[in-house]
C-alpha positions in Angstrom: 12.6 13.3 -2.6 9.8 10.9 -3.3 10.0 7.4 -2.0 8.0 4.5 -3.4 7.4 1.3 -1.4 7.5 -1.0 -4.4 6.9 -4.6 -5.4 8.4 -5.5 -8.7 5.6 -8.0 -9.4 2.8 -5.5 -8.9 1.2 -3.9 -11.9 0.0 -0.9 -9.8 3.5 -0.3 -8.7 4.7 -0.3 -12.3 1.9 2.1 -13.2 2.9 4.4 -10.3 6.6 4.3 -11.4 5.6 5.2 -14.9 3.6 8.2 -13.7 6.5 9.3 -11.5 8.9 9.0 -14.4 6.6 11.0 -16.7 6.2 13.7 -14.0 10.0 14.4 -14.1 10.2 14.4 -10.3 13.1 12.5 -8.6 12.1 9.4 -6.7 13.7 6.4 -5.2 12.4 2.8 -5.2 12.3 1.0 -1.9 11.7 -2.7 -2.5 10.1 -3.5 0.9 9.9 -7.2 0.2 13.6 -7.5 -0.4 14.7 -5.2 2.5 14.3 -5.6 6.2 11.6 -3.4 7.7 10.7 -3.0 11.4 7.8 -1.9 13.4 9.0 1.7 13.5 9.0 1.8 9.7 5.4 0.6 9.6 4.3 3.0 12.4 5.9 5.9 10.4 3.9 4.9 7.3 0.7 4.8 9.4 1.5 8.3 10.6 2.3 9.6 7.1 -0.8 8.0 5.6 -2.9 9.6 8.4 -5.0 6.5 8.9 -6.7 5.5 12.1 -7.3 1.9 11.2 -4.1 -0.1 10.6 -6.1 -2.5 8.5 -6.6 0.3 5.9 -3.0 -0.3 4.8 -3.2 -4.1 4.7 -3.9 -6.6 1.9 -6.8 -8.4 3.6 -7.1 -11.0 0.8 -3.7 -12.5 1.4 -3.6 -16.0 2.8 -1.4 -14.9 5.7 -4.1 -12.4 6.7 -6.6 -15.1 7.0 -4.3 -17.8 8.5 -3.2 -15.4 11.2 -6.8 -14.5 12.1 -6.1 -10.8 11.6 -9.7 -10.1 10.6 -10.7 -10.6 14.3 -11.9 -7.2 15.6 -9.9 -7.8 18.8 -6.6 -7.9 16.9 -4.5 -5.1 18.3 -2.6 -2.5 16.2 0.7 -4.0 17.6 -0.3 -7.5 16.4 -1.2 -6.1 12.9 2.1 -4.1 12.7 4.0 -7.2 13.8 2.3 -9.3 11.1 3.3 -6.7 8.5 6.9 -6.8 9.7 6.9 -10.6 9.5 4.9 -10.8 6.3 5.5 -7.6 4.4 3.4 -8.7 1.5 0.5 -7.9 3.8 1.3 -4.2 3.2 -0.9 -2.6 0.5 1.0 -1.1 -2.4 2.3 1.0 -3.9 2.8 3.5 -1.1 4.2 6.8 -2.2 5.9 9.2 0.3 6.5 12.8 -0.4 7.9 15.0 2.3 5.6 14.5 5.3 2.7 12.9 3.5 2.0 9.5 2.0 -0.7 7.8 -0.1 -1.6 4.3 -1.2 -1.8 4.7 -4.9 -5.0 2.8 -5.2 -6.7 4.4 -7.1 -3.8 6.1 -9.0 -5.6 9.4 -8.6 -4.2 9.4 -5.0 -0.7 9.6 -6.5 -1.7 12.3 -8.9 -3.1 14.4 -6.1 0.0 13.9 -4.0 2.2 15.1 -6.9 0.0 18.2 -7.2 
């Protein structure tokens, strides 16, 4: 089943949900801002997204990103992951997981490719 890391206040999340509904594929919504996440959850996303730079899945324009000094090139992956656990709004969205793959649906074409 497809899982969507979803923020109800995000227009891109709503757009992704609509595409999934129209595709007829079953999916579940995971409201990551309302549910507890941990470092293992974030590490699993990193693995599924197949990214080498953790910052690629972060919302770098959020105030917390700047306030925590996360743009510093010496910030470790562990510190970045910890920041996303404490401040999940730092996680880019929507993230769509299908089987052993995931994409950040920005642009939405990433979702379309994942659906096949």
